C-alpha positions in Angstrom: 12.4 -6.5 -62.6 12.8 -9.9 -60.9 11.5 -11.7 -64.0 14.0 -9.9 -66.3 17.0 -10.7 -64.0 15.9 -14.4 -63.8 15.5 -14.6 -67.6 19.0 -13.1 -68.1 20.5 -15.6 -65.7 18.9 -18.5 -67.5 19.4 -17.3 -71.0 15.6 -17.2 -71.6 13.8 -14.7 -73.6 11.8 -12.3 -71.3 8.5 -12.9 -73.2 5.2 -14.2 -71.7 5.6 -17.6 -73.4 8.8 -18.5 -71.6 9.1 -19.1 -67.9 11.8 -16.7 -66.8 13.2 -19.0 -64.1 13.5 -22.3 -65.9 13.5 -21.3 -69.6 10.8 -23.8 -70.5 7.3 -22.7 -71.7 5.3 -20.7 -69.3 1.9 -21.7 -68.0 0.2 -19.5 -70.6 2.2 -21.1 -73.5 1.8 -24.6 -72.2 -2.0 -24.2 -72.0 -2.1 -22.9 -75.5 -0.3 -26.0 -76.8 -2.7 -28.2 -74.8 -5.6 -26.4 -76.3 -4.2 -26.8 -79.8 -3.8 -30.5 -79.2 -7.4 -30.8 -77.9 -8.9 -29.0 -80.9 -6.9 -30.3 -83.8 -8.7 -33.7 -83.9 -12.3 -34.6 -83.7 -11.5 -37.1 -81.0 -8.1 -36.1 -79.6 -6.0 -38.7 -77.9 -3.2 -37.6 -75.6 -2.1 -37.7 -72.0 -1.3 -35.0 -69.5 1.1 -35.4 -66.6 1.2 -32.9 -63.7 4.3 -33.2 -61.7 4.6 -31.6 -58.2 7.6 -31.5 -56.0 6.8 -33.0 -52.6 7.1 -30.7 -49.6 8.7 -27.9 -51.7 7.5 -25.2 -49.4 9.4 -26.9 -46.5 12.5 -27.1 -48.7 12.4 -23.3 -49.3 11.9 -22.6 -45.6 14.9 -24.8 -44.7 17.3 -23.9 -47.5 16.1 -20.5 -48.9 14.5 -19.5 -52.2 17.9 -19.3 -53.9 18.5 -23.0 -53.6 14.8 -23.7 -54.3 15.1 -21.8 -57.6 18.2 -23.9 -58.5 16.2 -27.1 -57.8 13.4 -25.9 -60.0 15.8 -25.3 -62.9 17.3 -28.7 -62.4 13.9 -30.3 -62.3 13.0 -28.6 -65.7 16.2 -30.0 -67.3 15.6 -33.5 -66.0 12.0 -33.4 -67.3 13.4 -32.7 -70.7 15.8 -35.7 -70.4 13.1 -38.1 -69.1 10.3 -37.2 -71.4 9.7 -38.5 -74.9 11.2 -36.4 -77.7 7.8 -35.1 -78.9 6.5 -34.2 -75.4 5.5 -30.6 -74.6 6.8 -29.2 -71.3 5.7 -26.3 -69.2 5.9 -24.8 -65.8 2.3 -24.5 -64.7 2.7 -23.4 -61.1 5.3 -22.5 -58.4 6.5 -26.1 -58.0 4.3 -27.8 -60.6 5.3 -28.8 -64.1 3.2 -30.1 -67.0 4.2 -32.7 -69.5 1.9 -33.2 -72.5 2.2 -36.5 -74.3 0.8 -36.2 -77.8 -0.8 -39.3 -79.4 -0.4 -41.3 -76.2 -3.4 -42.5 -74.3 -2.4 -46.0 -73.2 -2.3 -45.9 -69.4 0.4 -48.5 -69.3 2.7 -46.4 -71.4 1.8 -43.3 -69.5 2.6 -45.0 -66.2 6.0 -46.2 -67.7 6.9 -42.6 -68.7 5.8 -41.2 -65.3 7.9 -43.8 -63.5 10.9 -42.8 -65.6 10.4 -39.2 -64.7 10.1 -39.9 -61.0 13.1 -42.0 -61.1 15.3 -39.3 -62.7 13.9 -36.6 -60.4 14.7 -38.7 -57.3 18.4 -38.7 -58.1 20.4 -36.3 -55.9 20.5 -32.7 -57.0 23.7 -30.7 -56.3 23.5 -27.0 -55.5 26.6 -25.1 -54.6 28.3 -28.2 -53.4 25.3 -29.4 -51.4 23.4 -32.5 -52.3 19.6 -32.6 -52.0 17.2 -35.5 -52.3 14.1 -34.1 -54.0 11.0 -36.3 -54.5 7.9 -35.7 -56.6 4.4 -36.9 -57.3 2.6 -37.3 -60.6 -1.1 -36.8 -61.4 -1.9 -38.4 -64.8 -4.9 -38.3 -67.0 -5.7 -39.4 -70.6 -7.9 -37.7 -73.1 -10.7 -37.9 -74.0 -11.6 -39.7 -70.7 -10.3 -36.8 -68.6 -12.3 -34.1 -70.5 -12.7 -32.2 -73.7 -11.3 -28.7 -72.9 -8.2 -27.3 -71.3 -9.8 -26.4 -68.0 -11.4 -29.8 -67.5 -8.3 -31.8 -68.5 -6.0 -29.6 -66.3 -8.5 -30.0 -63.4 -8.5 -33.8 -63.9 -4.7 -34.0 -63.7 -4.7 -31.7 -60.7 -7.2 -33.9 -58.9 -4.9 -36.9 -59.6 -1.9 -35.0 -58.3 -3.7 -34.1 -55.2 -4.6 -37.7 -54.5 -1.0 -38.7 -55.1 0.2 -36.2 -52.5 -2.5 -37.2 -50.0 -1.5 -40.9 -50.4 2.0 -40.0 -49.2 3.7 -38.6 -52.3 6.5 -40.1 -54.3 3.8 -41.9 -56.4 1.7 -41.8 -59.5 -2.1 -41.5 -59.5 -4.4 -41.6 -62.5 -7.5 -39.4 -62.7 -10.8 -41.2 -62.0 -14.3 -39.6 -62.4 -15.0 -40.5 -58.7 -12.3 -37.9 -57.7 -14.6 -35.1 -58.8 -17.4 -36.5 -56.7 -15.0 -36.9 -53.8 -13.9 -33.2 -54.0 -17.5 -32.0 -54.2 -18.4 -34.0 -51.2 -15.4 -32.8 -49.2 -16.1 -29.2 -50.0 -19.7 -29.6 -49.1 -18.7 -31.2 -45.8 -16.2 -28.4 -45.0 -18.9 -25.8 -45.5 -21.3 -27.8 -43.3 -18.6 -28.0 -40.6 -18.2 -24.2 -40.7 -21.9 -23.8 -40.2 -21.9 -26.4 -37.5 -19.3 -24.5 -35.5 -21.2 -21.2 -36.0 -24.4 -22.9 -34.9 -22.8 -24.6 -31.9 -23.6 -28.1 -33.1 -20.5 -29.7 -31.7 -20.5 -31.2 -28.3 -18.2 -33.2 -26.1 -18.5 -36.7 -24.5 -16.0 -38.1 -22.0 -14.6 -41.6 -21.8 -13.2 -42.5 -18.4 -9.6 -43.5 -18.0 -9.1 -45.8 -15.0 -6.5 -47.2 -12.7 -6.5 -50.9 -13.5 -5.6 -51.9 -10.0 -8.7 -50.5 -8.4 -11.0 -49.2 -11.2 -10.8 -45.7 -10.0 -11.4 -42.9 -12.6 -8.2 -40.9 -12.9 -8.8 -39.2 -16.2 -11.3 -38.5 -19.0 -10.7 -38.1 -22.7 -12.9 -35.4 -24.3 -14.3 -36.8 -27.6 -16.1 -34.7 -30.1 -19.5 -35.4 -31.5 -21.5 -33.5 -34.1 -25.2 -33.1 -33.4 -26.3 -32.7 -37.0 -29.8 -31.1 -37.5 -31.0 -33.9 -39.8 -28.6 -36.8 -39.4 -28.5 -36.8 -35.6 -25.4 -37.4 -33.5 -22.5 -38.1 -35.7 -19.3 -40.1 -34.7 -16.0 -38.4 -35.4 -15.0 -40.9 -38.0 -17.5 -39.3 -40.4 -16.1 -35.7 -40.1 -12.9 -35.4 -38.0 -10.4 -35.7 -40.9 -12.3 -33.0 -42.9 -12.5 -30.8 -39.9 -8.8 -31.2 -39.1 -7.9 -30.1 -42.6 -10.3 -27.2 -42.7 -9.7 -23.5 -41.9 -12.1 -23.8 -38.9 -10.0 -26.4 -37.1 -8.1 -23.9 -35.0 -11.3 -22.3 -33.8 -12.9 -25.6 -33.0 -9.7 -26.7 -31.2 -9.9 -23.6 -29.0 -13.6 -24.3 -28.2 -12.7 -27.9 -27.3 -9.9 -26.8 -25.1 -12.1 -24.2 -23.2 -15.1 -26.5 -22.9 -13.1 -29.5 -21.6 -11.1 -27.3 -19.2 -14.3 -25.8 -17.9 -15.6 -29.3 -17.2 -12.4 -30.2 -15.5 -12.8 -27.2 -13.2 -16.3 -28.4 -12.3 -14.9 -31.8 -11.3 -12.1 -30.2 -9.4 -14.6 -28.3 -7.3 -16.7 -31.4 -6.8 -14.2 -34.1 -6.0 -11.1 -34.3 -3.9 -9.4 -36.6 -6.4 -10.8 -35.1 -9.6 -9.9 -36.7 -12.9 -7.7 -34.8 -15.3 -9.2 -34.1 -18.7 -7.4 -35.1 -22.0 -7.9 -33.4 -25.3 -6.5 -34.1 -28.8 -4.8 -31.3 -30.5 -5.4 -30.5 -34.2 -2.5 -29.9 -36.5 -3.8 -26.4 -37.1 -3.3 -25.6 -33.4 0.2 -26.9 -33.5 1.0 -24.9 -36.6 0.0 -21.6 -34.8 2.6 -19.9 -32.6 -0.1 -18.9 -30.1 -0.8 -22.4 -28.6 1.2 -21.7 -25.4 -0.4 -18.4 -24.9 -3.9 -19.7 -25.4 -3.5 -22.7 -23.1 -2.1 -20.5 -20.4 -4.9 -18.0 -20.8 -7.6 -20.7 -20.6 -6.1 -22.2 -17.5 -5.7 -18.8 -15.8 -9.3 -17.7 -16.8 -10.8 -20.9 -15.4 -8.5 -21.1 -12.4 -7.6 -24.7 -13.4 -4.4 -26.2 -12.2 -2.2 -27.2 -15.2 -2.0 -30.8 -13.7 -5.7 -31.2 -14.5 -5.0 -30.9 -18.3 -3.6 -33.5 -20.6 -2.7 -32.7 -24.3 -2.6 -35.7 -26.6 -0.6 -35.3 -29.8 0.3 -37.9 -32.5 3.9 -38.4 -33.4 3.3 -37.8 -37.1 1.7 -34.4 -36.6 4.3 -33.3 -34.1 7.3 -34.2 -36.2 5.8 -32.1 -39.1 5.8 -28.9 -37.0 9.5 -28.5 -36.1 11.3 -26.8 -33.2 8.9 -24.0 -32.5 6.0 -26.2 -31.5 8.4 -28.4 -29.6 9.5 -25.3 -27.5 5.8 -24.4 -26.8 4.9 -28.0 -25.8 7.9 -28.2 -23.5 7.0 -24.9 -21.9 3.5 -26.2 -21.2 5.0 -29.4 -19.8 7.2 -27.3 -17.4 4.0 -25.5 -16.4 2.6 -28.9 -15.3 0.4 -29.8 -18.3 0.6 -33.5 -19.1 1.8 -34.3 -22.6 0.8 -37.7 -24.1 2.0 -39.4 -27.3 -1.3 -40.6 -28.8 -1.5 -43.8 -30.9 2.1 -44.7 -29.9 3.7 -47.3 -32.2 1.5 -46.6 -35.3 3.6 -43.7 -36.7 6.7 -43.9 -38.8 9.2 -42.6 -36.3 8.0 -43.4 -32.7 11.5 -43.5 -31.2 12.5 -40.3 -33.0 9.4 -38.6 -31.6 10.3 -39.5 -28.0 13.8 -38.1 -28.6 12.5 -34.8 -30.0 9.4 -34.4 -27.9 9.9 -35.7 -24.3 6.4 -36.6 -23.0 4.8 -37.8 -19.8 2.7 -40.6 -21.1 2.4 -43.0 -24.0 -1.0 -44.2 -25.2 -0.9 -47.6 -26.8 -3.2 -47.7 -29.8 -6.3 -50.0 -29.6 -5.2 -51.8 -32.7 -2.6 -53.5 -30.6 -4.9 -54.2 -27.7 -7.7 -55.8 -29.7 -6.1 -59.2 -30.1 -3.4 -58.9 -27.4 -4.5 -62.1 -25.7 -4.8 -64.1 -29.0 -2.0 -62.8 -31.2 1.6 -63.4 -30.0 2.8 -60.6 -32.3 0.4 -58.0 -30.7 1.3 -59.3 -27.3 5.0 -58.9 -28.0 4.4 -55.3 -29.3 2.4 -54.3 -26.3 4.9 -55.8 -23.9 7.7 -53.9 -25.7 5.8 -50.6 -25.7 5.2 -51.0 -21.9 8.9 -51.6 -21.5 9.8 -48.5 -23.4 7.6 -46.5 -21.0 9.2 -48.1 -18.0 12.7 -47.5 -19.3 12.0 -43.8 -19.9 10.1 -43.5 -16.6 6.9 -42.3 -18.2 3.4 -43.5 -17.8 1.6 -45.9 -20.2 -2.1 -45.9 -20.9 -3.9 -48.5 -23.1 -7.0 -47.7 -25.1 -9.6 -50.0 -26.4 -9.7 -52.3 -23.4 -12.9 -54.3 -23.7 -12.4 -57.6 -21.8 -11.1 -58.7 -18.4 -8.5 -60.8 -20.1 -7.0 -57.7 -21.8 -7.0 -55.9 -18.5 -5.2 -58.9 -16.8 -2.6 -59.0 -19.5 -1.9 -55.3 -19.1 -1.6 -55.5 -15.3 0.7 -58.5 -15.6 3.0 -56.6 -17.9 3.1 -53.4 -15.9 0.5 -51.1 -17.6 -1.7 -49.6 -14.9 -4.0 -47.2 -16.8 -6.5 -47.8 -19.5 -9.7 -46.7 -21.2 -12.3 -48.7 -23.1 -15.7 -50.2 -23.1 -14.9 -52.5 -20.2 -15.0 -49.3 -18.1 -17.4 -47.2 -20.0 -18.3 -45.8 -23.4 -18.0 -42.1 -24.1 -20.7 -40.4 -22.0 -22.0 -37.0 -21.1 -20.2 -35.0 -18.4 -23.3 -35.5 -16.2 -23.2 -39.3 -16.5 -19.5 -39.4 -15.8 -20.0 -37.2 -12.8 -22.5 -39.7 -11.4 -20.1 -42.5 -12.2 -17.3 -40.8 -10.2 -19.7 -40.0 -7.4 -20.7 -43.7 -7.2 -17.1 -44.7 -6.7 -16.5 -42.2 -3.9 -19.7 -43.2 -2.0 
């Protein structure tokens, strides 16, 4: 019923070979033409472009499916205008289009055509008097290097498109055989991470955060490790990105929250000036509407004061989530939970983040601290970030402090909290407990 009404609206024939929304060949028809091209010559030579609209789901959420459909129709028309006369077009997915370039296998020419397509698509689209800036990415592959049959060639272009989107979008990426290996490795790692969670192979270490004026431990950042059954204790750099993108990230995040808060409760019972515990939130936790409920539940269950918990969030992740997560975070902040902007200064919209997400603390990334006493630029950046915190009356903590000279620079410029190897590497809860006890005598 919907397909017939769309076909009537666009003037398209309601048959299976025509996409009812855009009027260009459907996925089925496009793949038939690709197959014909691959089989008509002993050694076929052609190129396939897979064009995907960047962040189209977010566009639909913001403007509605009606305007989204109008954009798709305009994209189809512009693809016709930007593609060579003999190119074959098709809508191969919701917001993905295919362009088959027959008899073209020169990567330079393929890139030139792809660039022309992206340029035309990036021009403003007008829908019912409103102008929209729509951007896209291209995954390109050439035959026969990309494969010999339809499924293999389409998969190659899809891998290239996926890489283009992961690299930030608005770009062109060509298929490389290594991409298949990378995907297989990533899928294998994700499966291993699911098993690791089920088998309780994750554990937490804690890195002390200290008051630079007296060296007293005032906080501890909970850092994940994976005790792999054959590879030993793995650092987060080897798995954290895959974990964050997996469907087990939410569950692991909740385990991390509960485990760290349980340890904070132990410190609260053992020390008069117990350190707060800081945890990093996964994007999956922010995307779920239950974050506020779950944090409150954990704090209530463990009888832990909200002031003993610090949630670290990067500006990039937060800005992707929208108003709902902002409301949840601010409710937690009103409860007394500390909110910290992690890696401050490394994202693309630091000041916009502070306007949208008022926080209690800024964490200066270690990349600025590393050469702060040798590089005048780093020194100026750190000084400016400390000034931002002072102007907004929020705390500033520096990470990656390894030398007394770095500590002295921070103190002289008004930063009074830090973490880093100068004060301790990540350590077990037991070792940090002994460290705190040694300070209190």
